C-alpha positions in Angstrom: 9.7 -28.0 -9.9 7.8 -25.9 -12.3 8.2 -25.2 -15.9 6.3 -23.7 -18.8 5.3 -20.2 -19.9 3.9 -17.6 -17.6 2.3 -14.3 -18.6 2.9 -12.0 -15.7 4.7 -8.9 -14.6 7.4 -8.2 -12.1 7.5 -4.9 -10.4 10.7 -3.5 -8.9 10.0 -0.9 -6.3 12.2 2.2 -6.6 14.2 3.9 -3.8 11.2 5.9 -2.6 12.7 8.5 -0.4 15.0 9.8 -3.2 12.0 10.1 -5.5 10.1 12.7 -3.4 10.4 16.3 -4.8 10.0 18.9 -2.0 10.6 22.6 -1.5 9.9 25.5 -3.8 10.9 23.6 -6.9 8.4 20.8 -6.4 5.8 22.4 -8.8 8.3 22.2 -11.7 9.7 18.9 -10.8 9.5 16.0 -13.2 8.7 12.6 -11.7 11.2 9.8 -12.3 10.9 7.5 -15.3 11.4 3.8 -14.9 12.2 2.6 -18.3 10.6 -0.6 -19.7 11.2 -2.5 -22.9 10.1 -1.5 -26.3 7.7 -3.7 -28.2 8.2 -1.9 -31.5 12.0 -2.6 -31.5 12.9 -6.2 -32.5 16.1 -6.1 -30.4 16.8 -5.2 -26.8 19.3 -2.5 -25.7 22.2 -5.0 -26.1 21.1 -6.0 -29.6 19.7 -9.4 -28.6 16.7 -10.3 -30.8 13.4 -11.0 -29.1 11.8 -14.4 -29.4 8.9 -16.4 -27.9 11.0 -17.0 -24.8 12.4 -13.5 -24.6 10.2 -10.6 -25.3 8.5 -7.4 -23.9 5.0 -7.6 -22.6 2.6 -4.8 -22.0 0.6 -4.9 -18.8 -3.1 -4.9 -19.5 -5.2 -5.1 -16.3 -3.7 -3.4 -13.3 -4.6 -2.6 -9.7 -3.8 0.6 -7.8 -3.4 1.3 -4.1 -2.0 3.9 -1.7 0.3 3.0 1.2 3.2 4.1 3.4 6.8 2.8 4.0 8.6 3.1 7.3 10.8 6.2 7.4 8.6 8.4 5.1 7.8 11.9 6.0 4.2 12.5 7.4 3.0 14.0 4.0 4.6 11.3 1.8 2.9 8.2 0.4 3.3 5.6 -2.3 1.1 5.0 -5.3 1.4 1.3 -6.3 0.4 0.0 -9.7 0.5 -3.7 -10.1 -1.5 -6.9 -9.7 -3.2 -8.6 -6.7 -1.4 -11.9 -7.2 2.2 -13.2 -7.6 3.9 -15.7 -9.8 6.3 -18.5 -8.9 8.1 -20.4 -11.6 11.3 -20.7 -13.6 10.8 -17.5 -15.7 12.3 -14.2 -15.0 10.1 -11.1 -15.3 11.8 -7.7 -15.6 10.9 -4.2 -14.5 7.4 -2.9 -14.6 8.2 0.2 -16.7 6.3 3.6 -16.4 6.5 7.3 -17.2 5.0 9.8 -14.8 4.8 13.6 -15.2 2.5 16.5 -14.2 0.6 18.2 -17.0 -1.9 21.1 -16.3 -4.0 19.9 -13.4 -3.3 16.2 -13.9 -0.7 13.6 -13.1 -0.1 11.5 -16.2 1.1 7.9 -15.7 1.9 5.7 -18.6 2.7 2.0 -18.1 5.3 0.7 -20.5 6.6 -2.7 -21.4 8.4 -5.2 -19.1 10.5 -8.2 -20.1 9.7 -11.8 -20.0 12.8 -14.0 -20.1 12.3 -17.8 -20.3 15.5 -18.6 -22.1 17.1 -20.3 -19.1 14.2 -22.4 -18.0 14.7 -26.1 -17.5 13.8 -28.2 -20.6 12.8 -31.3 -18.6 10.4 -31.6 -15.7 12.9 -33.4 -13.4 15.3 -30.4 -13.5 14.8 -27.9 -10.7 14.9 -24.2 -10.9 14.4 -21.2 -8.6 10.7 -21.0 -8.0 10.7 -18.1 -5.6 7.6 -15.9 -5.7 7.7 -12.8 -7.9 5.3 -9.9 -7.2 4.2 -7.5 -9.8 4.1 -3.8 -9.1 5.7 -0.4 -9.7 5.9 2.1 -6.9 5.7 5.9 -7.4 6.5 8.1 -4.4 4.3 11.2 -4.0 3.6 13.8 -1.4 0.8 16.1 -0.4 3.0 19.1 -1.1 3.8 17.8 -4.6 0.1 17.4 -5.4 -0.8 20.8 -3.9 1.9 22.8 -5.7 1.1 21.2 -9.0 -2.7 21.7 -8.6 -3.3 18.1 -9.2 -7.1 17.4 -9.6 -6.9 14.0 -11.3 -4.6 11.1 -12.2 -4.8 9.6 -15.7 -3.5 6.0 -15.9 -2.9 4.6 -19.4 -1.2 1.5 -20.9 -0.9 3.0 -24.4 -4.1 1.3 -25.4 -6.7 2.6 -22.9 -7.1 4.9 -20.0 -8.7 5.2 -16.6 -9.2 8.5 -14.8 -9.3 9.1 -11.0 -10.2 12.3 -9.3 -7.8 13.4 -6.6 -9.6 14.5 -3.4 -6.8 16.1 -1.4 -7.5 17.3 2.1 -5.2 18.5 5.0 -5.1 15.1 6.6 -5.9 12.6 3.8 -6.0 12.0 0.1 -8.5 9.8 -1.7 -8.6 8.7 -5.3 -12.1 8.6 -6.7 -12.7 6.7 -10.0 -14.7 8.1 -12.8 -17.6 5.7 -12.5 -18.6 5.8 -16.1 -15.1 5.5 -17.4 -14.3 2.6 -15.0 -17.5 0.7 -15.9 -16.6 0.6 -19.6 -12.9 0.3 -19.3 -11.4 -1.6 -16.3 -7.7 -1.4 -17.0 -6.7 0.3 -13.7 -8.9 -0.8 -10.8 -8.8 -0.4 -7.0 -6.7 -3.1 -5.3 -8.4 -5.5 -2.9 -6.3 -5.3 0.3 -7.3 -7.8 3.0 -8.4 -6.1 6.2 -8.5 -2.6 4.7 -11.8 -0.8 3.9 -10.4 0.8 0.7 -7.1 0.9 -1.1 -7.6 4.4 -2.3 -7.6 6.5 0.9 -4.4 7.5 2.6 -4.2 9.4 5.9 -1.4 11.8 6.7 -0.9 10.9 10.4 0.8 13.4 12.7 4.0 12.2 14.5 2.8 10.5 17.7 0.0 8.5 16.1 -0.2 5.0 17.6 -2.6 2.0 17.3 -3.5 0.2 20.5 -5.0 -3.3 20.7 -5.5 -6.3 23.0 -4.9 -9.7 21.3 -6.5 -11.9 23.9 -10.2 -10.8 23.9 -11.9 -14.2 24.2 -15.0 -13.9 26.3 -14.3 -10.1 26.9 -17.2 -7.7 26.2 -16.6 -4.2 24.9 -12.8 -4.5 24.5 -12.5 -0.9 23.1 -13.7 0.5 26.5 -10.7 -1.1 28.2 -8.3 0.2 25.6 -9.8 3.7 25.9 -9.4 3.6 29.6 -5.8 2.5 29.4 -5.1 5.3 26.9 -6.8 7.9 29.0 -4.7 6.8 32.1 -1.6 7.2 30.0 -2.5 10.7 28.8 -3.3 9.7 25.2 -6.2 11.2 23.2 -8.2 9.6 20.5 -6.9 10.5 17.0 -10.3 11.8 16.1 -9.7 14.7 18.6 -6.7 15.6 16.5 -8.3 14.9 13.1 -12.1 15.3 13.5 -12.8 13.7 10.1 -10.8 10.6 10.8 -12.3 7.2 10.4 -10.3 4.0 10.7 -9.1 2.6 7.3 -9.2 -0.9 8.8 -12.1 -3.3 8.9 -10.9 -4.7 12.2 -12.1 -2.3 14.8 -10.2 -3.9 17.6 -7.3 -1.6 16.6 -7.9 1.8 18.1 -6.0 5.0 16.9 -4.6 7.5 19.5 -2.4 10.5 19.5 0.6 10.3 21.9 1.7 14.0 21.9 4.2 13.6 24.8 5.6 10.2 24.0 4.0 8.7 27.1 4.3 5.2 25.7 8.1 5.6 25.0 9.7 4.1 22.0 7.0 2.4 19.8 7.8 0.8 16.4 5.7 -0.4 13.5 6.3 -4.0 14.7 4.3 -3.5 17.9 5.2 -4.2 21.5 3.4 -4.6 24.9 3.0 -1.3 26.7 1.0 -2.2 29.8 -1.9 -4.2 31.2 -5.6 -3.5 32.1 -7.9 -5.4 34.4 -10.9 -6.7 32.4 -14.0 -8.7 33.3 -14.0 -12.1 31.5 -17.1 -14.2 31.4 -16.7 -17.7 32.8 -19.4 -20.1 31.7 -20.5 -22.8 34.2 -23.2 -25.3 34.8 -24.7 -23.3 37.6 -24.6 -20.0 35.9 -22.1 -17.5 34.3 -19.6 -15.6 36.4 -17.4 -12.5 35.8 -13.8 -12.9 36.6 -11.3 -10.0 36.6 -8.2 -10.9 34.6 -5.2 -8.9 33.4 -5.0 -8.2 29.7 -1.9 -7.0 27.9 -2.2 -3.9 25.7 0.0 -3.6 22.6 0.9 -0.5 20.7 2.5 0.2 17.3 2.9 3.0 14.9 0.9 3.0 11.6 2.1 0.3 9.2 2.0 -0.1 5.4 -1.8 -0.2 5.1 -2.9 1.4 8.3 
């Protein structure tokens, strides 16, 4: 049971695949607009007056990150603008509005108002309400082709009060957003998100079809696990992803996940959820009173396709 006022933002992700503009017309394409509320108008679109319990709010401090969704094309990615926390309570927080368009060599993104609706919250502490968690973000689908055809060199984020500028470093196999250090130091309105397990939220790799991650969950008392994974992959005819993309470095802090390229689908059907694909014999250290011993033991190797933040 929770009650009271919350000042937070709900982001509603859009249908991403439909948002991608491709083909010869991409350079002239206008990015979709997700309408928000209007703080300057005392009434909503239905003529209902705003109040302390029902009013538009303008996002002030935001985080940005790049990620993928299952089913996207290899050159597509999502730019997320939001917060690194969620809210649970009785309030209802509406869409995280934005406007996005290409102008000259920049992608202009303006965050607009969202709605806070507390009109139906319980008046007494003993009355329950729906306290399901609400996350705050807006998702904008982009592609390498879209950025290339528009000659996009930077992204300007603004919330109608202040702006942060990020340089777009676009390569054949990756895109990285690089903050303007001086601008970000003096005006932290759109900052890189902190994603657990990921080295940076602002680099996205365009993986070729056939990219897989291999790992062994049970590595207790096993030395040099990666050598067993590499041996398994070599026996299966896989090659390290770095052979396909020489500049590749893992975006994950956890180096137990190793990236490979399965050109001939040697592993069969592999999904983002992961599944066992075989076993390897590994030497496990057995500690004893009379000395340590090495014991060969089978270890299960798992594989999956790149996920949301891989």
